C-alpha positions as semicolon CSV with decimal commas, in nm:
position;residue;x (nm);y (nm);z (nm)
1;M;2,101;-7,986;-14,635
2;I;1,813;-8,232;-14,670
3;L;1,566;-8,164;-14,948
4;I;1,235;-8,339;-14,911
5;D;0,879;-8,325;-15,054
6;N;0,627;-8,259;-14,793
7;E;0,364;-8,426;-14,986
8;T;0,525;-8,766;-14,943
9;R;0,603;-8,729;-14,573
10;T;0,369;-8,907;-14,335
11;S;0,205;-8,732;-14,043
12;K;0,117;-8,809;-13,695
13;S;-0,123;-8,672;-13,430
14;P;0,047;-8,515;-13,114
15;R;-0,171;-8,762;-12,922
16;H;0,047;-9,045;-13,081
17;S;0,362;-8,926;-12,898
18;Y;0,223;-8,764;-12,581
19;T;0,429;-8,886;-12,292
20;T;0,388;-8,865;-11,910
21;N;0,636;-8,985;-11,640
22;S;0,610;-8,963;-11,261
23;H;0,872;-8,975;-10,996
24;I;0,881;-8,950;-10,617
25;V;1,131;-8,686;-10,492
26;L;1,373;-8,884;-10,275
27;S;1,617;-8,746;-10,011
28;G;1,898;-8,794;-10,270
29;D;1,722;-8,561;-10,507
30;L;1,731;-8,279;-10,275
31;N;1,942;-7,963;-10,279
32;G;2,082;-7,780;-9,970
33;A;1,753;-7,590;-9,926
34;K;1,563;-7,942;-9,889
35;R;1,400;-7,888;-10,227
36;L;1,422;-8,095;-10,552
37;F;1,755;-8,005;-10,717
38;G;1,674;-7,824;-11,047
39;G;1,943;-8,045;-11,228
40;T;1,745;-8,360;-11,131
41;L;1,440;-8,217;-11,260
42;M;1,612;-8,123;-11,577
43;S;1,722;-8,467;-11,618
44;W;1,376;-8,599;-11,577
45;I;1,239;-8,337;-11,825
46;D;1,499;-8,425;-12,093
47;I;1,418;-8,798;-12,050
48;T;1,043;-8,755;-12,076
49;A;1,068;-8,515;-12,374
50;S;1,311;-8,729;-12,561
51;I;1,071;-9,023;-12,531
52;C;0,803;-8,804;-12,667
53;A;1,035;-8,699;-12,964
54;K;1,132;-9,054;-13,026
55;R;0,778;-9,173;-13,048
56;H;0,706;-8,901;-13,311
57;A;1,012;-8,962;-13,498
58;D;1,024;-9,331;-13,495
59;S;1,403;-9,294;-13,447
60;E;1,675;-9,187;-13,213
61;V;1,673;-8,825;-13,114
62;V;1,933;-8,585;-12,968
63;T;1,865;-8,285;-12,754
64;A;1,955;-7,989;-12,960
65;K;1,817;-7,687;-12,760
66;I;1,653;-7,621;-12,440
67;S;1,492;-7,291;-12,528
68;E;1,315;-7,219;-12,207
69;V;1,279;-7,334;-11,845
70;N;1,061;-7,188;-11,589
71;F;1,082;-7,299;-11,233
72;T;0,765;-7,162;-11,072
73;Y;0,728;-7,350;-10,735
74;P;0,966;-7,599;-10,553
75;A;0,898;-7,972;-10,503
76;Y;0,978;-8,142;-10,172
77;A;1,072;-8,479;-10,036
78;N;0,812;-8,750;-10,074
79;E;0,609;-8,556;-10,328
80;I;0,508;-8,696;-10,665
81;V;0,626;-8,508;-10,965
82;Q;0,440;-8,575;-11,296
83;I;0,597;-8,454;-11,622
84;N;0,381;-8,425;-11,928
85;A;0,549;-8,372;-12,284
86;Q;0,376;-8,308;-12,605
87;I;0,500;-8,208;-12,951
88;I;0,400;-7,862;-13,059
89;S;0,567;-7,833;-13,390
90;V;0,815;-7,999;-13,633
91;G;1,072;-7,900;-13,891
92;Q;1,236;-8,113;-14,134
93;T;1,446;-8,302;-13,898
94;S;1,354;-8,119;-13,574
95;I;1,088;-8,176;-13,316
96;H;0,975;-7,910;-13,065
97;V;0,838;-8,043;-12,743
98;E;0,668;-7,848;-12,465
99;V;0,689;-7,990;-12,114
100;K;0,467;-7,928;-11,816
101;V;0,567;-8,048;-11,464
102;F;0,317;-8,078;-11,167
103;V;0,329;-8,197;-10,820
104;T;0,049;-8,415;-10,760
105;E;-0,104;-8,485;-10,435
106;L;-0,265;-8,827;-10,322
107;N;-0,603;-8,655;-10,328
108;G;-0,572;-8,573;-10,693
109;E;-0,486;-8,200;-10,661
110;S;-0,180;-8,068;-10,842
111;R;0,026;-7,760;-10,861
112;H;0,229;-7,642;-11,159
113;V;0,588;-7,632;-11,075
114;C;0,777;-7,592;-11,401
115;D;0,763;-7,577;-11,772
116;A;1,009;-7,606;-12,045
117;K;1,040;-7,586;-12,421
118;M;1,295;-7,804;-12,614
119;V;1,405;-7,899;-12,957
120;F;1,527;-8,249;-13,065
121;V;1,678;-8,364;-13,375
122;S;1,590;-8,699;-13,533
123;I;1,895;-8,905;-13,638
124;D;1,936;-9,241;-13,829
125;E;2,157;-9,537;-13,714
126;A;2,477;-9,349;-13,863
127;G;2,411;-9,036;-13,674
128;N;2,275;-8,849;-13,976
129;K;1,986;-8,620;-13,951
130;K;1,648;-8,791;-14,051
131;V;1,333;-8,645;-14,180
132;V;1,040;-8,643;-13,930
133;P;0,669;-8,687;-13,997
134;L;0,471;-8,386;-14,034
135;L;0,236;-8,287;-13,738
136;K;-0,133;-8,343;-13,776
137;N;-0,355;-8,076;-13,658
138;D;-0,650;-8,252;-13,478
């Protein structure tokens, strides 16, 4: 167990770590129903969310939990998938990330296709848990 003094912890705004990634759905990303394979999307989500968590922690992070994933609409070949990740809360060593996924059209319109909530744990070079900055409310 890590004992820490919250008064000495630094804090960061969620804006500091906000992360967005985009992908084009290619034929190799499709499942048998010719839709984006859910496992591929989960990989993209995990990568985007982990970048967001690393930016907040200023260290390596590991995925500890995927607490919620909701696939609301499919994505198809040649569509552009945009993944947005932001920190929603932190513990002593954990970082909770909310992810929203959209398909964006070339005309700028978008549709929400998936959301997820994940928890990451910050680790140091030896693989031990590391204290993370507090989250500023701004």
